[in-house]
C-alpha positions as CSV (number, residue, x, y, z in Angstrom):
1,M,132.1,101.4,6.7
2,K,133.9,101.9,10.2
3,P,132.4,100.4,13.6
4,G,132.6,104.6,15.1
5,Y,130.3,105.1,12.3
6,F,127.2,103.0,13.0
7,D,127.8,104.0,17.0
8,E,128.0,107.3,16.2
9,K,124.6,107.0,13.9
10,L,123.3,104.9,17.2
11,T,124.1,107.9,19.7
12,L,122.2,110.1,17.2
13,F,118.9,107.6,17.5
14,E,118.7,107.5,20.9
15,M,119.3,111.4,21.3
16,H,116.6,111.9,19.2
17,R,114.1,109.0,20.9
18,A,114.7,110.1,24.6
19,L,114.3,113.6,23.3
20,L,110.6,112.7,21.7
21,N,110.0,110.5,24.4
22,K,110.1,113.4,27.0
23,F,108.2,115.4,24.6
24,F,105.8,113.0,24.7
25,C,105.8,112.3,28.2
26,S,105.8,115.9,29.2
27,N,102.7,116.0,27.2
28,I,100.7,113.4,28.8
29,E,102.0,114.6,32.1
30,S,100.6,117.7,31.7
31,S,97.1,116.7,30.4
32,E,96.7,114.1,33.4
33,H,97.3,117.0,36.2
34,R,94.0,118.7,34.1
35,D,92.6,115.9,34.6
36,E,93.4,116.0,37.8
37,A,92.1,119.3,38.7
38,R,89.2,118.6,36.2
39,F,88.0,115.3,38.4
40,E,88.8,116.7,42.0
41,K,86.4,119.4,41.1
42,L,83.8,117.4,39.8
43,H,84.3,115.1,42.8
44,R,84.0,117.4,45.1
45,E,80.9,118.9,43.9
46,Y,78.9,115.1,44.1
47,E,80.2,115.5,47.9
48,N,79.1,118.6,48.5
49,R,75.2,117.6,46.6
50,A,75.3,113.8,48.8
51,L,74.1,113.9,52.4
52,D,75.9,113.7,54.8
53,E,74.2,110.5,56.9
54,V,75.5,112.4,60.3
55,Q,73.9,115.0,59.3
56,V,71.1,113.4,57.7
57,Y,70.3,112.1,61.3
58,R,70.9,114.7,63.7
59,D,68.6,116.9,61.3
60,V,65.7,113.8,62.4
61,Q,66.6,114.1,65.8
62,A,65.8,117.4,66.1
63,M,62.5,117.3,64.3
64,E,62.2,113.9,66.7
65,E,63.1,116.8,69.9
66,N,60.2,119.5,68.2
67,R,57.3,117.2,68.0
68,R,58.0,115.8,71.5
69,M,58.0,119.4,73.0
70,E,54.9,119.8,70.7
71,G,53.4,116.7,72.4
72,K,52.9,115.2,69.4
73,A,53.5,111.8,69.2
74,P,57.0,110.5,67.6
75,R,57.8,109.3,64.0
76,V,60.8,107.6,64.0
77,A,62.3,106.3,67.1
78,F,65.9,106.4,68.0
79,P,67.9,103.5,69.8
80,Q,69.4,105.1,72.9
């Protein structure tokens, strides 16, 4: 057999290997994009449900201010 024959078959094999890899990578890429969108949505839901510590502080402070205006004793002391 001539060396050119093996070169041709090796080239054909490498071409098919590259096409298969391209297919698998494309398939995985689209799957990763779907996962990214799904997990991003879940993360936003968790963030929306989680208490914002600054907002909690402000809410408690407002409640304590209302108690002060009503002449009631404070339940929480805030550092000045």
